[in-house]
C-alpha positions as CSV (number, residue, x, y, z in Angstrom):
1,M,0.2,0.4,0.0
2,S,1.3,3.7,-0.9
3,E,1.8,6.0,2.5
4,H,1.0,9.1,-0.3
5,A,-1.3,11.5,1.7
6,P,-3.3,13.4,-0.4
7,E,-2.3,16.9,-1.6
8,P,-4.6,19.9,-0.3
9,E,-5.7,20.3,-4.0
10,D,-7.2,17.7,-4.6
11,L,-9.0,17.6,-1.9
12,R,-10.0,20.7,-3.0
13,T,-11.0,19.1,-6.7
14,L,-13.0,16.4,-4.6
15,G,-14.5,18.6,-2.7
16,D,-16.1,20.8,-5.2
17,R,-16.8,17.6,-7.7
18,I,-18.5,16.4,-4.5
19,D,-20.6,20.0,-4.0
20,A,-21.1,19.7,-7.6
21,L,-23.2,16.7,-7.7
22,R,-24.8,17.6,-4.5
23,Q,-26.4,20.0,-6.0
24,Q,-27.4,18.6,-9.2
25,E,-28.7,16.0,-7.3
26,S,-31.0,18.1,-5.4
27,R,-32.1,20.0,-8.2
28,H,-33.3,16.5,-9.8
29,A,-34.9,15.6,-6.6
30,K,-37.6,18.5,-6.3
31,R,-41.0,17.6,-6.0
32,Q,-43.5,17.9,-8.1
33,A,-47.3,17.6,-8.1
34,P,-48.8,14.6,-8.2
35,S,-51.3,13.6,-11.2
36,A,-54.6,13.0,-10.7
37,G,-53.9,9.2,-12.0
38,E,-51.5,9.0,-9.5
39,I,-53.8,10.1,-6.4
40,G,-56.6,8.9,-7.6
41,L,-54.0,5.2,-7.9
42,R,-52.8,5.9,-4.7
43,F,-56.4,6.6,-2.5
44,A,-57.4,3.1,-4.5
45,T,-54.6,1.1,-3.4
46,E,-54.8,2.4,0.5
47,L,-58.5,1.5,0.6
48,V,-58.8,-1.7,-0.9
49,S,-55.4,-3.5,0.4
50,A,-56.6,-2.3,4.3
51,V,-60.4,-4.2,3.4
52,I,-58.7,-7.2,2.4
53,V,-56.4,-7.9,4.7
54,G,-58.7,-7.3,7.7
55,A,-61.2,-9.3,5.2
56,A,-58.5,-11.8,5.1
57,I,-57.2,-12.2,8.7
58,G,-60.8,-12.4,9.4
59,W,-61.1,-15.5,7.7
60,G,-58.0,-16.8,9.3
61,L,-59.7,-16.7,13.1
62,D,-62.8,-18.1,11.4
63,W,-61.2,-20.9,10.0
64,L,-59.5,-21.1,13.2
65,F,-61.8,-21.0,15.4
66,S,-65.1,-22.2,13.7
67,T,-66.7,-19.2,13.9
68,R,-67.9,-17.9,10.6
69,P,-68.9,-15.6,9.4
70,I,-68.6,-13.3,12.7
71,L,-64.6,-12.5,12.4
72,T,-64.6,-12.1,8.7
73,I,-67.5,-9.0,9.2
74,V,-65.9,-7.8,12.2
75,F,-62.8,-7.9,10.7
76,F,-63.7,-6.4,7.2
77,V,-65.0,-3.4,8.6
78,V,-62.0,-2.8,10.9
79,G,-59.8,-3.5,7.8
80,A,-62.3,-0.7,6.1
81,G,-61.8,1.9,8.9
82,A,-58.3,1.5,8.7
83,G,-58.0,2.2,4.9
84,I,-60.7,5.3,5.6
85,I,-57.5,6.0,7.7
86,N,-55.3,5.5,5.3
87,V,-56.7,7.5,2.8
88,N,-56.5,10.6,5.1
89,R,-53.3,10.3,5.8
90,A,-52.4,10.2,2.0
91,S,-54.6,13.4,1.3
92,K,-52.5,15.0,4.0
93,E,-49.8,14.1,2.4
94,I,-50.3,14.4,-1.2
95,T,-51.5,18.2,-0.3
96,E,-48.2,18.6,0.8
97,R,-46.3,17.4,-1.9
98,T,-48.1,20.1,-3.9
99,A,-47.9,22.9,-2.2
100,A,-43.8,22.7,-1.7
101,A,-44.2,22.0,-5.5
102,A,-45.7,25.2,-5.4
103,R,-43.4,26.7,-3.5
104,A,-40.5,25.5,-5.7
105,A,-41.9,26.9,-9.1
106,E,-42.6,30.3,-7.1
107,E,-38.9,30.4,-6.1
108,N,-37.7,29.3,-9.9
109,K,-40.0,32.3,-11.0
110,E,-38.2,35.0,-9.1
111,P,-35.0,36.3,-10.8
């Protein structure tokens, strides 16, 4: 192995390259406002997946305890409630993303 210590100029060059890459990454990482299709797909996925999981858990517990269909119905309703809560959380997140995208657009407009 070489015991060559890096020169200060090499470190400055490396630092400048890292800074340039970080700035380039931050420009690409800016969030855009979600499209209507993205919003609809997200809401549908959040709601349907929670209902399916709830019903599946209820069905499995009904099978295990031989209580058909009581637990399936109960967990279906619980899953629907969880799905509604998930849609509410997703809507808040999408609202924040849209507001952030609008702020970023305003900042880029001003000279």
